C-alpha positions in Angstrom: 29.4 10.4 113.6 29.2 12.5 110.6 27.6 11.8 106.9 30.2 13.5 105.0 32.8 10.8 103.8 35.9 11.9 101.5 35.4 13.7 98.1 37.4 11.0 96.5 34.8 8.4 97.6 34.0 5.8 95.1 31.1 3.1 94.4 31.5 0.3 91.8 29.1 -2.0 90.8 30.2 -5.4 89.0 27.6 -6.7 86.5 25.4 -10.2 86.9 21.8 -9.4 85.4 18.9 -9.7 87.9 21.6 -10.6 90.6 22.1 -6.1 90.8 19.2 -6.3 93.4 21.3 -7.6 96.0 23.8 -4.4 95.1 20.2 -2.5 96.0 19.5 -4.6 99.8 23.0 -3.6 100.6 22.6 0.0 99.5 19.4 0.4 101.7 21.1 -1.3 104.5 24.0 1.9 104.1 21.7 4.6 102.8 20.2 4.0 106.4 22.9 4.1 108.4 24.3 7.0 106.3 21.2 9.3 104.4 23.2 12.4 103.2 26.6 10.1 102.6 28.0 12.0 100.0 29.3 9.6 96.5 30.6 12.0 93.5 31.7 9.3 92.1 29.8 5.7 90.5 30.8 3.8 88.2 28.8 0.5 86.8 29.3 -2.5 84.5 26.7 -4.6 83.0 23.3 -4.5 85.3 25.7 -2.7 88.2 25.7 0.3 85.2 21.6 0.5 85.5 22.2 0.8 89.3 25.1 3.4 88.9 23.1 5.4 86.3 19.6 5.5 88.3 21.6 7.2 91.3 23.6 9.6 89.2 20.2 10.8 87.4 18.7 11.3 90.6 18.4 14.3 92.9 18.3 14.3 96.4 19.9 12.8 99.6 21.6 9.8 98.7 18.7 7.6 100.8 16.3 9.0 99.0 17.8 8.3 95.6 18.6 4.8 97.2 14.9 4.5 98.1 13.7 5.2 94.4 16.6 2.4 93.3 15.0 -0.2 95.5 11.3 0.7 94.4 12.7 0.1 91.1 13.9 -3.5 91.8 10.6 -3.9 93.9 8.6 -3.5 91.1 10.5 -5.4 88.1 9.3 -8.9 86.5 10.2 -10.5 83.7 7.6 -9.0 81.2 9.5 -5.0 82.5 12.9 -6.6 81.3 11.8 -8.9 78.3 9.6 -9.8 76.0 8.8 -13.7 77.0 5.5 -14.6 75.1 6.2 -18.0 73.3 6.0 -16.2 70.1 8.6 -13.8 70.4 10.8 -16.5 71.9 10.2 -19.0 69.1 10.7 -16.2 66.3 13.9 -15.0 67.7 15.3 -18.7 67.7 13.6 -18.9 64.3 15.8 -16.5 63.0 18.4 -17.7 64.4 18.1 -21.3 63.6 17.7 -20.2 60.1 20.8 -18.1 59.4 22.5 -21.3 60.2 21.2 -23.5 58.3 21.5 -21.7 55.4 24.4 -21.0 56.2 23.8 -17.3 56.5 22.4 -17.5 53.2 19.1 -16.6 54.7 19.5 -12.3 55.8 17.4 -12.7 59.0 16.6 -9.5 61.3 19.7 -8.8 62.6 18.4 -10.1 66.5 20.7 -13.0 68.0 19.5 -13.5 70.5 17.2 -15.2 73.2 15.0 -12.0 74.2 14.0 -9.3 72.9 14.8 -6.4 75.5 12.4 -3.2 74.1 10.2 -3.3 77.6 13.4 -2.6 79.6 14.2 0.3 77.0 10.9 1.6 77.9 11.4 1.6 81.5 14.4 2.9 81.9 13.9 5.7 80.0 10.9 7.0 82.3 13.2 5.5 85.7 15.5 7.9 84.2 13.9 10.6 83.4 15.9 10.5 79.3 14.3 13.4 77.5 16.0 12.8 74.0 19.5 11.6 74.0 20.3 13.3 77.6 19.8 12.1 80.8 19.8 15.6 82.0 18.8 14.5 86.0 23.4 13.6 85.4 24.4 16.8 84.1 22.5 18.8 86.8 23.5 16.6 89.3 27.3 17.4 88.0 26.6 21.4 88.0 25.2 21.6 91.7 28.5 19.5 92.7 26.7 16.8 94.3 28.6 14.1 91.3 31.9 14.3 90.1 32.0 12.0 87.9 29.5 8.6 86.7 30.9 6.1 84.3 29.6 2.7 82.2 31.2 0.1 80.5 30.4 -1.6 76.9 32.0 -3.7 75.3 32.5 -3.1 71.2 31.3 -5.8 69.5 33.0 -4.7 66.0 36.3 -3.8 67.8 36.5 -5.8 70.4 38.0 -3.2 72.9 36.3 -2.3 76.4 35.0 1.1 76.3 33.8 3.2 79.1 31.3 6.2 79.0 32.1 8.8 81.4 30.4 12.6 82.0 32.0 14.3 84.4 34.1 17.8 85.2 37.3 18.5 85.1 37.8 14.7 83.6 40.9 13.5 81.9 40.7 10.7 80.4 42.8 7.6 79.7 43.9 4.8 77.2 45.2 1.3 77.8 44.8 -2.0 75.8 42.3 -3.1 74.4 40.2 -0.5 76.9 39.8 2.9 76.4 37.4 6.1 78.0 35.0 8.2 75.7 33.9 11.7 77.4 30.0 11.5 76.8 26.7 13.1 77.8 25.0 9.5 79.1 22.3 8.1 77.1 19.8 5.5 77.5 21.3 3.6 75.1 25.0 3.8 77.3 23.4 1.8 79.6 21.6 -0.4 78.0 24.6 -1.5 76.0 26.9 -2.6 79.1 23.9 -4.9 80.5 23.4 -6.2 77.1 24.5 -9.8 78.5 25.7 -11.3 75.1 23.5 -14.0 73.7 20.9 -13.6 76.0 19.9 -9.9 74.9 20.4 -8.6 71.4 23.2 -5.5 71.0 22.9 -1.9 71.4 24.2 0.7 67.9 26.0 3.3 70.7 27.1 5.8 68.0 26.6 3.7 64.7 28.8 1.0 65.9 27.5 -2.2 68.3 27.6 -2.6 71.7 27.3 -5.6 74.0 28.1 -6.5 78.5 30.7 -4.5 79.5 31.9 -7.5 81.5 33.9 -9.2 78.5 36.7 -7.3 77.6 36.7 -5.0 81.2 40.0 -6.4 82.5 40.3 -4.2 85.4 36.5 -3.3 86.4 38.2 -0.7 89.1 39.9 1.4 87.1 37.7 3.7 85.7 37.0 5.1 89.5 41.2 4.7 90.1 40.6 6.8 86.8 38.4 9.1 88.0 40.0 10.3 90.8 38.8 7.6 93.8 41.0 7.2 96.8 38.5 5.2 99.1 36.8 2.6 97.3 33.0 0.8 97.9 32.8 -2.4 95.7 29.6 -4.1 95.6 30.1 -7.4 93.9 27.5 -10.2 93.2 29.2 -13.4 93.5 29.6 -15.5 96.7 33.3 -16.3 97.9 32.6 -20.0 98.2 35.3 -21.6 100.1 37.7 -24.2 98.8 36.0 -27.3 100.3 32.4 -25.5 97.9 34.6 -25.0 95.0 35.9 -28.7 95.2 31.9 -29.8 94.8 31.3 -30.9 91.3 27.6 -28.4 90.4 26.5 -30.6 88.0 26.1 -35.4 87.9 27.5 -36.2 84.8 27.8 -34.4 81.6 27.6 -30.8 81.9 24.0 -29.0 80.6 24.8 -26.3 78.4 23.3 -24.3 81.3 26.5 -25.3 83.5 28.7 -24.6 81.0 26.9 -21.3 80.6 27.2 -20.1 83.6 31.2 -21.0 84.2 31.1 -19.3 81.3 29.3 -16.0 82.3 31.4 -16.2 85.6 34.4 -15.9 84.6 33.6 -13.0 81.8 31.4 -11.0 84.3 32.8 -12.0 87.9 36.3 -13.7 87.9 38.2 -10.1 86.5 36.3 -8.3 89.3 38.0 -10.8 91.9 41.4 -10.3 90.3 41.4 -6.8 89.9 40.8 -5.8 93.5 44.3 -8.2 94.7 46.1 -6.1 91.9 44.6 -2.9 93.7 45.7 -4.5 96.8 49.4 -5.5 95.5 50.2 -1.7 93.8 48.7 -0.4 97.3 51.5 -2.1 98.8 54.1 -1.6 96.7 53.2 2.1 96.4 53.3 2.0 100.6 57.3 0.9 100.5 57.9 4.1 97.8 59.6 7.7 99.2 56.7 10.0 98.5 59.1 12.0 96.5 59.3 8.9 94.2 55.6 8.4 93.7 54.4 10.6 91.1 50.6 10.3 89.7 50.7 7.2 92.3 48.7 7.0 95.4 47.0 4.3 98.0 43.4 3.4 97.1 41.6 1.8 99.6 39.2 -0.9 98.5 36.5 -2.4 100.7 35.0 -5.3 98.3 31.8 -6.7 99.3 30.2 -10.2 98.4 26.9 -12.2 98.7 27.0 -14.5 101.9 25.1 -17.2 99.9 25.5 -18.6 96.3 22.5 -16.8 94.0 23.2 -19.7 91.9 21.6 -21.9 94.2 19.4 -19.4 95.9 17.7 -19.4 91.4 17.1 -22.7 92.0 14.3 -22.1 95.0 12.3 -19.6 92.3 12.5 -21.1 88.9 10.0 -23.1 89.0 7.8 -19.5 89.3 9.4 -18.3 85.5 6.8 -18.1 82.9 5.8 -20.7 81.4 7.3 -20.8 77.8 10.8 -19.2 79.1 10.5 -22.0 81.9 10.3 -23.8 79.0 13.2 -22.8 77.2 16.1 -23.4 79.7 15.0 -25.9 81.3 15.6 -27.4 77.5 19.7 -26.3 78.7 19.6 -28.3 81.6 18.6 -25.5 84.1 16.6 -28.8 86.0 20.1 -30.4 86.2 22.6 -28.2 88.0 23.0 -27.5 91.9 23.6 -23.5 91.1 22.1 -22.3 88.1 24.5 -18.7 87.4 23.1 -18.5 84.1 19.5 -18.4 85.3 20.5 -16.2 87.4 21.1 -13.5 85.4 17.4 -13.6 83.9 15.1 -14.3 86.4 14.0 -10.6 87.2 11.1 -12.8 89.5 9.4 -10.6 91.8 9.9 -12.9 94.9 13.9 -13.6 93.7 14.7 -9.8 93.2 12.4 -9.7 97.2 15.4 -12.0 98.3 17.9 -11.2 97.0 17.7 -7.3 98.0 16.9 -9.0 101.7 20.0 -11.0 101.7 22.1 -7.5 100.6 20.4 -5.8 103.7 21.0 -8.6 105.8 25.2 -9.0 104.3 25.4 -5.0 104.9 24.0 -5.3 108.1 26.1 -7.9 109.5 29.4 -6.2 108.4 27.9 -2.3 109.3 31.2 -1.5 112.0 33.2 -2.6 108.9 31.8 -0.2 106.8 31.6 2.6 109.7 34.9 2.8 110.4 36.0 2.4 106.3 34.2 5.3 105.5 35.3 7.6 108.7 39.1 6.6 108.7 41.1 9.2 107.5 42.6 8.7 104.0 45.2 7.3 103.1 48.3 9.3 100.7 
């Protein structure tokens, strides 16, 4: 079977913090089957932006780039992502607490977050091969024709807009309600901003403005790929598709703890929109299909293959909670992480090697289960 996919193929990766390791497992299985697969458009949001940036910045075959990505996630641990010492955690909490208790009279450091993510910035600078303000590997891949465009999305805390930072060739920018694109040379700061989980990770300054996680205002997470010319999209979500019976079962007994409320909030912000946008795309495809070709204008059908975990990654996180760093575990238990059966909040920040390895393994298994479907999707002629 040929591994040269249609030129408009795009890979779209959603957010989910540590759960993005699941995407790596799926990509690993895909790369084994199609080691020379051509993916000219790559987009990501939140932790998916990290995966997108690394794939876009590395040279070589699809298989070799995915293997580099897998090596990165296989070596991650909490200390490589954020500072987890008791002193660091207490300091961050004290700074925010002092400002609250003083009614704003006490001017503290502007780091209003649970953890300090300085370690992951250093890690990304190394793995992305950053040189000054640029990631040169992206420009090289664009110049060689191996990459058409890469995009990562972040939320502007000052304006409330969703901003998609794009680097590519022959790109037409777009603007919609509360979201727009910006052409630029991607930097580590763009990736960090996209992955800055609100309240948990600190905001990131980009061009004298402050940004946070891209999933907050991105109401159409598939749209950047479509605007960049994609006509066929492989989208990898990190959210388990629960049955109605599962959805009706409460995750807690009695009054919900902060951890449960935060998990519901994060799902609503980061993952619900991904599923809703997939349904919208399907509806648009049906409308376009009914239109005469002469009446379609710029409209075109976009084929979508949506892939998701076969297990609830929040429930899976409960099995590994005891291995978290002691200080971090003590603090999260205070939020009620032991009182919920589906730890969606905790799964976002659980960069434990054993949990990440389990997610990668699950991603590979799920990909193998659906490999026939994936092969058919890639082999089918593009719909015009």
